[in-house]
KOLTOR-253768 format. One line per 5 residues: number of its first residue (from 1); for each residue x, y negated, z of C-alpha. Coordinates in Angstrom, 3 decimals. Example, Ala and Ser with C-alpha at 12.3 -4.5 7.8 and 13.67 -1.06 7.14 Angstrom:
1) 12.300:4.500:7.800 | 13.670:1.060:7.140 .
// end
This chain:
1) 43.137:-26.846:56.068 | 42.134:-23.965:58.410 | 39.270:-21.630:57.804 | 37.582:-23.313:60.854 | 37.926:-26.766:59.357 .
6) 36.417:-25.425:55.950 | 33.320:-24.027:57.923 | 32.762:-27.360:59.594 | 32.697:-29.079:56.234 | 29.513:-27.160:55.343 .
11) 28.017:-27.578:58.729 | 28.392:-31.394:58.110 | 26.924:-31.078:54.680 | 30.166:-31.725:52.898 | 31.706:-29.828:50.025 .
16) 34.204:-27.079:51.218 | 37.440:-26.243:49.523 | 36.135:-22.586:49.150 | 33.053:-20.734:50.155 | 33.187:-19.877:53.873 .
21) 32.293:-16.301:54.777 | 31.396:-14.464:57.997 | 34.092:-11.803:57.638 | 37.218:-13.756:57.663 | 36.321:-17.251:58.825 .
26) 34.081:-16.761:61.841 | 34.354:-15.329:65.333 | 31.059:-14.465:66.964 | 29.856:-13.070:70.275 | 26.663:-12.392:72.120 .
31) 26.675:-14.021:75.586 | 26.625:-11.396:78.336 | 26.518:-13.568:81.446 | 22.683:-13.067:81.482 | 21.166:-9.830:80.330 .
36) 18.491:-11.302:78.079 | 18.233:-8.017:76.336 | 19.235:-4.583:77.710 | 22.240:-3.608:75.802 | 22.793:0.011:76.830 .
41) 22.233:3.210:74.851 | 19.629:4.695:77.195 | 16.578:3.108:78.835 | 16.912:-0.046:80.817 | 15.416:-3.386:81.704 .
46) 16.539:-7.025:80.865 | 16.553:-9.675:83.468 | 12.881:-10.626:82.683 | 11.769:-6.981:83.513 | 11.133:-5.924:79.835 .
51) 12.046:-2.190:79.219 | 14.088:-1.070:76.262 | 15.000:2.186:74.604 | 18.063:2.546:72.279 | 16.876:3.178:68.763 .
56) 19.232:4.734:66.240 | 17.446:3.419:63.200 | 17.379:-0.227:64.563 | 21.030:0.356:65.712 | 20.151:-1.221:69.008 .
61) 17.666:-1.449:71.923 | 13.995:-2.006:71.253 | 11.224:-2.730:73.546 | 9.293:0.492:74.760 | 5.861:0.567:73.158 .
66) 3.168:-0.406:75.482 | 5.502:-2.179:77.904 | 3.838:-5.246:79.378 | 5.303:-7.524:82.099 | 2.748:-10.330:81.987 .
71) -0.686:-8.828:82.631 | -2.620:-12.155:82.666 | -1.432:-15.167:80.799 | -3.245:-17.675:83.041 | -1.136:-16.339:85.923 .
76) 2.109:-15.810:84.103 | 4.169:-17.346:86.879 | 3.125:-14.512:89.204 | 4.976:-12.035:86.806 | 7.830:-14.097:85.364 .
81) 11.097:-15.042:87.174 | 13.658:-16.808:85.135 | 17.158:-15.624:85.662 | 19.374:-17.605:87.974 | 21.870:-19.264:85.573 .
86) 24.078:-20.570:88.406 | 24.510:-17.388:90.450 | 26.885:-15.485:88.059 | 30.481:-15.387:86.814 | 30.438:-17.392:83.570 .
91) 34.218:-17.654:83.439 | 34.606:-13.830:83.515 | 31.844:-13.357:81.031 | 33.373:-15.872:78.567 | 36.714:-14.264:78.865 .
96) 35.273:-10.858:78.229 | 33.113:-11.919:75.288 | 35.626:-13.971:73.491 | 38.730:-11.912:73.766 | 40.469:-11.856:70.420 .
101) 39.007:-15.069:69.191 | 41.332:-17.193:66.963 | 40.225:-20.548:68.160 | 42.789:-22.385:66.120 | 41.878:-20.823:62.794 .
106) 38.321:-19.585:62.980 | 34.899:-21.107:63.505 | 33.302:-19.678:66.683 | 29.687:-18.988:67.435 | 27.832:-17.665:70.531 .
111) 24.546:-15.994:69.922 | 21.416:-15.802:72.093 | 18.659:-13.335:71.332 | 14.871:-13.794:72.041 | 13.946:-17.430:71.684 .
116) 10.778:-18.866:73.048 | 8.197:-17.058:70.736 | 10.103:-13.892:70.938 | 10.417:-13.924:74.658 | 6.617:-14.585:75.121 .
121) 5.627:-11.558:72.942 | 8.133:-9.411:74.725 | 6.642:-10.381:78.034 | 2.904:-10.176:77.185 | 2.602:-8.349:73.892 .
126) 2.525:-9.547:70.252 | -1.249:-9.552:69.894 | -1.936:-11.287:73.200 | 0.735:-13.936:72.380 | -0.944:-14.696:68.931 .
131) -4.331:-14.871:70.480 | -3.080:-17.179:73.278 | -1.689:-19.546:70.624 | -5.350:-20.162:69.709 | -7.146:-19.634:72.962 .
136) -4.718:-20.795:75.684 | -2.165:-23.117:73.891 | -1.696:-25.392:76.912 | -0.797:-22.386:79.036 | 1.714:-21.133:76.543 .
141) 3.152:-24.599:76.247 | 3.738:-24.583:79.995 | 5.588:-21.259:79.618 | 7.611:-22.634:76.708 | 8.521:-25.788:78.455 .
146) 10.037:-23.942:81.470 | 11.523:-21.306:79.212 | 13.393:-23.960:77.342 | 14.465:-25.691:80.428 | 16.159:-22.323:81.379 .
151) 17.599:-21.965:77.965 | 19.181:-25.472:78.099 | 20.849:-24.676:81.309 | 22.347:-21.658:79.558 | 23.338:-23.731:76.459 .
156) 25.279:-26.021:78.889 | 27.075:-23.143:80.623 | 28.073:-21.663:77.318 | 29.477:-24.999:76.233 | 31.432:-25.266:79.418 .
161) 32.781:-21.832:79.683 | 32.676:-20.270:76.125 | 33.540:-23.491:74.296 | 32.185:-22.402:70.906 | 31.762:-24.492:67.808 .
166) 28.234:-23.436:67.524 | 25.214:-21.977:69.321 | 22.960:-19.513:67.282 | 19.553:-18.701:68.755 | 17.265:-16.074:67.349 .
171) 13.551:-16.740:67.155 | 11.536:-15.123:64.313 | 8.355:-17.082:63.385 | 7.746:-15.278:60.183 | 6.991:-11.912:58.700 .
176) 8.206:-10.850:55.244 | 5.954:-13.017:53.212 | 4.082:-15.312:55.584 | 4.468:-17.185:58.932 | 3.181:-15.297:61.951 .
181) 0.958:-18.322:62.721 | -0.135:-21.394:60.804 | 2.452:-24.132:60.161 | 0.292:-26.526:62.002 | 0.120:-24.275:65.086 .
186) 3.990:-24.007:65.000 | 4.296:-27.721:64.697 | 1.909:-28.458:67.578 | 3.457:-25.821:70.043 | 6.983:-25.066:69.099 .
191) 8.395:-27.946:67.309 | 9.083:-30.375:70.216 | 10.581:-27.567:72.203 | 12.978:-26.553:69.348 | 13.995:-30.235:69.182 .
196) 14.960:-30.094:72.819 | 17.227:-27.050:72.185 | 18.911:-28.585:69.106 | 19.618:-31.914:70.980 | 20.952:-30.011:73.980 .
201) 23.471:-28.177:71.665 | 24.426:-31.462:70.014 | 24.842:-33.163:73.401 | 27.273:-30.465:74.337 | 29.356:-30.963:71.066 .
206) 28.087:-27.784:69.388 | 26.430:-27.200:65.939 | 23.076:-25.536:66.132 | 22.366:-22.457:63.922 | 18.666:-21.502:63.733 .
211) 17.871:-17.875:62.989 | 14.470:-17.051:61.678 | 13.835:-13.890:59.643 | 11.079:-13.703:57.016 | 9.271:-16.367:55.123 .
216) 10.557:-19.479:56.728 | 10.103:-21.767:53.672 | 7.058:-23.652:55.118 | 9.123:-24.786:58.048 | 12.343:-25.602:56.415 .
221) 11.847:-29.345:56.171 | 10.786:-29.277:59.852 | 14.084:-27.635:60.687 | 15.940:-30.335:58.813 | 14.017:-33.097:60.459 .
226) 14.804:-31.614:63.887 | 18.530:-31.744:63.152 | 19.336:-28.048:62.857 | 22.774:-27.830:61.242 | 22.314:-24.377:59.638 .
231) 19.620:-21.848:59.037 | 20.024:-18.133:58.821 | 19.186:-15.739:56.920 | 16.920:-17.373:54.371 | 16.098:-14.139:52.836 .
236) 15.206:-13.466:49.190 | 11.452:-13.993:49.629 | 12.041:-17.669:50.211 | 13.706:-18.207:46.687 | 16.917:-19.461:48.348 .
241) 18.427:-20.636:45.180 | 15.611:-23.233:44.727 | 15.757:-24.224:48.434 | 19.565:-24.630:48.431 | 19.407:-26.665:45.254 .
246) 16.932:-29.051:46.918 | 18.203:-29.149:50.501 | 21.819:-27.958:50.335 | 23.043:-31.407:51.257 | 20.921:-31.493:54.312 .
251) 21.220:-28.152:56.024 | 23.728:-25.194:55.618 | 22.269:-21.930:54.289 | 23.778:-18.825:55.831 | 23.064:-15.610:53.897 .
256) 20.466:-16.016:51.143 | 20.541:-12.348:50.445 | 17.705:-10.035:49.166 | 18.038:-7.602:51.968 | 14.735:-5.711:51.799 .
261) 14.913:-4.918:48.140 | 18.693:-4.601:47.753 | 21.286:-4.793:50.386 | 19.475:-2.801:53.103 | 17.581:-0.446:50.827 .
266) 18.467:3.250:51.256 | 19.777:4.504:47.941 | 20.984:1.074:46.709 | 23.543:1.637:43.993 | 27.017:-0.047:43.797 .
271) 25.936:-1.934:40.719 | 22.925:-3.442:42.501 | 25.065:-4.602:45.228 | 27.636:-6.128:42.846 | 24.854:-7.879:40.984 .
276) 23.391:-9.248:44.172 | 26.874:-10.667:45.201 | 27.281:-12.122:41.697 | 23.817:-13.978:42.085 | 24.849:-15.249:45.514 .
281) 28.243:-16.448:44.612 | 27.469:-17.856:41.166 | 23.812:-19.173:41.628 | 23.886:-20.221:45.317 | 27.250:-20.830:46.580 .
286) 28.585:-23.566:44.269 | 28.498:-27.110:45.695 | 28.830:-26.230:49.375 | 26.083:-26.000:51.892 | 26.399:-22.148:52.085 .
291) 28.145:-19.530:54.059 | 28.370:-15.888:52.743 | 26.864:-13.911:55.413 | 25.850:-10.305:54.917 | 22.703:-8.555:56.368 .
296) 23.005:-6.514:59.614 | 21.544:-3.349:57.986 | 23.670:-3.781:54.660 | 23.933:-0.193:53.295 | 27.397:-0.712:51.744 .
301) 28.982:-3.477:53.838 | 32.521:-2.844:52.700 | 31.612:-3.023:49.030 | 29.618:-6.191:49.764 | 32.624:-7.751:51.567 .
306) 35.058:-6.738:48.765 | 32.917:-8.280:46.170 | 32.444:-11.590:48.042 | 36.230:-11.750:48.648 | 36.903:-11.409:44.883 .
311) 34.978:-14.755:44.300 | 36.569:-16.489:47.272 | 40.118:-15.434:46.202 | 39.326:-16.913:42.777 | 38.106:-20.127:44.356 .
316) 41.350:-20.414:46.446 | 43.401:-19.669:43.355 | 41.687:-22.512:41.352 | 42.509:-24.967:44.222 | 46.196:-24.334:43.458 .
321) 46.060:-24.460:39.739 .
// end
């Protein structure tokens, strides 16, 4: 069995032969055919007109404070032009972004930043977006419908030219310990649009990995109902051990680390990293439904990887004994 086949088992809610991991089993790329986020190291705009500056602490571009494209939500169409998905060289972008992929042996993922909620607060500001969810939900729904139309056209292009096994779309609906809106508001405005995205990916023969940082726990059953194949990163605040025990046969959990208090914390010790890996691999990984996936800001990534690999090597050894 290839590493790719083993990852597919957990995506299909079956027990893998060993615990899949991001380091050795997965090839991943950010699509570059459409500049949905300025990726340079200076100051620049994305194709929606949002201005970014490179931030060393964030290890990437962040929106310039005070930047505002949409001045008036009621007239958002006067300010927003969706990128022309047709008029660009998808073949060249796919060749560039996937160079070095091992399609035969590794599971492949194409990522897209800035889902519908993130895109709206990039365009009109975080506070105004939250207010609009309460005061102008119909107008926001119009924007989200057209944004998802645009996104579905991108999903289809990615399926045609990149041909990945999965699509992964980022959209953070939660802060560290609570949703950024009520679950009822999310279900009323976002749920049906997310269903369209998941269905589009499945129609194109791809798995759908849903990224949502923070306290996503109140929405997990909704994600399962909508057909998401995997959810990432299911951080420690969600009690991932309990969630995985209950839902591990219905959705794949990617990550499940305690990044804020352990992996990403400045000054974290080697022993703390090792103990977190032990917790992940002994308490969460068994039984399938899980991919070992470290945090982006992990302070000691090589140590984390080495410790994960020790457990995986033992699992593979046990297969042959």
